[in-house]
N, C-alpha and C positions, 0 to 999 in steps of 0.2 A: 082706265085700269081698275080691275076688280081684285079684291083680296082683303086680307085682314086690315083693320084700321091701324093707322099710325098717328100718334099724337105728338104735338110740339106745342110750345107756349113761350111767351115772354114773361119774365118774372121781374118784379121790382116794386118800389113804393116811392112815389106815386106811379100808377100804371094805367089809369083810365084813359089818359090822353094818347097812349101809344098808337102809332100807325103801323107797327110791325105786323099785326094780324092782317091788315089790308095788303101789305106787300107779299107776305108769305102765301096767303090764300089766293091772290091773283096769280102767283107763280104756279101753285098747285093746279088751278083751273087751266092755265095754258099748257101745262104738262100732262093734263088728263089724269091727275092723281085723285080720283074720286074718293078713295078711302082715307085721305089725309085730313087732319084737323089741327087747327092752330088757335090757341086761346090766350087771354090775358090772365095772369094770376098775381094778385097782390101778395108780396112776400117781403119779410125783413130778414136780415142776416141771421138772426138767432134761430129762425125756423127752417132755414135752407137745407141743412143736413137731414133733418127728419123728413122733410118733403121729398127729397131725392131718394132717400132709402125706402120710402113708401111707394114709389112708382112701380107700375107693372110693366111687363115686357113690351107693351104696345108703344111705349114712349121712345121717340127717336132722337129728340134734341130739345134744347132750351136756349132761348136768347136771354141774356142777363143785362139788366140795367142797374142804376144806383138803387140800393147800396151793396150790390151783390158781386161786382166784378172782382173784388179782392177776396171776398168771403168764400168763393167757390174753389179757390186754389187748393186747399187741403183735401178736397173731395175727388180730385182727379189728377191727370197728368198733362202738363203743358206740351203742346204738339207742334206749334209753329213758331216762326221767328219772333214775332212781337209778344206773344204770351210768355215765351221763355225770357225775353229781354226784360219785360215789365213785371212778370208775376201776376198779371191781370188778364182776365178773360171775359169776353162778352158772348161767347158761344160754347155750349157744352153738347157733346154728341155721345149718345149711349151706344157702345159697341156690343154690349151683352144684354141690353134691355133693362131699363127702369131701375137702376141702382148705381151706387157710386163706383163699384168695381167696373173697370173698363170705361170710365168716363174720360173722354178726350176733350181737352180744353184748347180754345183758339181765341185769338184777338183779331177781329176784322175791322175794328174801328180805325186803325191806321190807314188801311187802304181806302176806307170810306172817306176820310178827311183828304187824302191825296187826290182821289178822283173828283171830289167836290171842288177842290181848289183848281184842278186842271180843267174842269168843266167851265168855271167862270172865266178862265183864261182861254177858252175856246180850243182846248186841246183834248177834250174828252166829251163824248155824247152817249147817252143811253141807247140811242138808235143806230149807233155805228156798227160795223161788222162785228158779230159776236166773238170771232176769234181774236180780233184786235183788242176789243174791250177786255176779254179774258186775259190776254197777255199783259195788258196794262195793270189789271188788278193783281195778277200773279206777281209781277215785278214789284209793285208797291208793297204787297204782302210779304215779300221776301227781302225788301230793302235794296233792290237792284236799281239804283238811281240811273245808271247808264242806259237802261232799257225803257225809260219813260220818254214820251214824245216831246223833244225839245227841252229847253231849260227856261221856262217863262219866269221862274222865281230865282234864278241864279243871282247870288250876291245880294239878295234882298235882306232887309232888316225886319224881323218879325216880333210880334208881341202876343203872348198867350195870357188870357185872362182866366184866372182860377188856378187851383192847385190840387185838384182831385184826379181820379183815374183817367178821365177824358183829357185833362191837361197833359198827362204823361203821353197819351197816344198822339196828341197834337205835336209835342216835341219831336217824336219819332217821325211823324209825317213831314214836318218841316225840314228835318234832316234829309229825308229821302228826296225832297224837292230841291235841295241844294242851297238853302238859305245860308246867309253869312253868319248871322247870330240870331238868337232867340232870347228876348227878355221876358220878364214875368210881372204881371199886375195881379195882386192877390188881396183878398179881404183879410187874410191872416198870414202876413209875411213870415212870422216865426215858425210856420208849419210848412216851409218850402224846401227843407234840406234834401228831401228825396228827389226833387226836381233839379236841384243843383248837382247832386250826384249823377242823375241821369244825363244831364248835359255833358258832364265830364266823360261818362262812358260812351256817349255819342260823338265825342271829340268836337263839341261845340264850345265856343268861348263861354266863360263863366257868366251866367245871366245877371243882369241888374234886376233886383227885386224891388218893386214899387208897391207901396201900400195904397189901396183904393182911397183911403181917407186923406192922402196927401194930394190935394187937388191940383196944385201946380205941376208936380211931377207926373201925376196921372194924365193930365192934359198934354204934356209934352210927349209922353209915351204913346198916347193914342194918335196924336197928330203927326208924329214923325215916322211911325212904323209903316212899312210898305204892305205888310200883311198883318192883320189882327185876327186871332181866333179866340172867340169868347166861348168858354166851356161852362159858364155859370148857368144855374137853373133859371127858369122863367121868372122875370121880375128882379132878379138879383143885380143885373147890370143896368137897371134904370137910372141910378145916380150917375153913371158914366154917360148915359144919353143926355142927361141934363147938362153935364159938364161940356160935352161936345157942342151942344146947342148954343152955348154962350161963348165958345172958344173962337178965336180968329182962325179961319181956314187958311192953311199954308198953301203956297204956290205949288202947282204940279211939277213933278220931276221929269226930266228928259231921260228916256230909255237910251241904252247904248246904240240901238238901231235907228235912232232918230224919232221914234214914235213916243207917244205919251205912256208913261208907266203909271197907270192909275192905281191908287191904293185899293186893297181888297180886304173885306171883312167876311169871315165865316162865323155866323152865330149859330151854335148847335141847337138852340131853341127853335121849335117849329110850331109852338102854340103860345102866344099869337104869332102870326107872321104877316107882314114884316114886324119885327120887334122894334121898340123905341130906339134901341141902340142902332139898328140898321137904318132907321129913318134919319137919325142924327148924323150918322157916318156919311150919308150921302151929301152932306154939305161940303165935303172935301172934293176938290176938282178931280173929275174923272173917276170918282169912286165907283167900285163895283161891290155888290153885296150878294151873299148867298145864305139861305136859311137852312136849318138843320135837316129838313126832310131830304135834301140832296145827299148829304152824308149818310143818312139813314138808308136811302135807296142802295147806295153802292156797298155799304157794309153788309146789307142783307143778301146781296147776290151770292157771296161765298157761303153765308149761313145756309141758304137754301141748298146749295150744292153739297155741303157737308152733311146736312140732315137727311137729304134724300139719296145721297151716295151717287150723284150724277156729275159728269164733267162740267167744269165751270162754264165752258163755251156753250153748253146746251141750256143754260138757265135763261128764261125769257125776260130779259131786262126791259125790253120795250113794253111788254105787257104790264110789268110791275110799275114802270114809269107812267104809263097811261092811267092805270088805276090811281096812282098817287096824284096826278094832275087833276083827274076828274073829282077826286075827293076834296 
């Protein structure tokens, strides 16, 4: 495809480790979008508004990571289910080119988490029929639990580690997956009121909040949960890995269908991988772990669709997945 250049980028700090350029560029190549460019830009919250206001009309969209997912809110309008629910966005699309006016905001993290957890449960694959995968992502992105494939996590007990923006998305994703309750393990339990309020709005039972420094309670939370989602940055969960390494592994539970219901860990970190927490978690009988690049892949699919203005089912997920695996 020939024509004027279109620019996109991922913004945040730190940003040098981001695999988003790999995913988006591989999609552009598969789609034949020769005039499209995707970069990394190191950015803090204080500079975000000036940066956006200074962009020219060639800019099509932005991916936003920490600490910008909340900061972008005043600069545009929330346009999908989860950005409106949370007031948090990881995707910004320019409707009128390179400035805050007409900036549409979306949150694709929720469907990224849902798809990653369904993938480890063998209910989702990047190389499956594009229409089916698009329908799954659409259902997750709109909170339509009844349209997901089966209920592999129905009545499960979940634990979210962390209390930032990604933890909020994890609560929403676990609600969509039909879990029975979600508890919370945080470094700063006094800063969790927003998650308690979110659980109430999602009609989840009031979470038990556990401090990471409370070793015995943290040990019980980690070893009893059917699903654990760690949203902490790289290295921050290492003390929990040490705790799990010395804990007595619990017996495996029996699933209702007579099979083994192995515990699942999604660690949103993808550098390093596997993380120390993933390695320690594998001591649990039947444990399955998945690292953050799988969430990153699936949240990027709708980002590419939004920024290039193409139907979700036309986005080359297999090519993006292949590039990710080769990297």
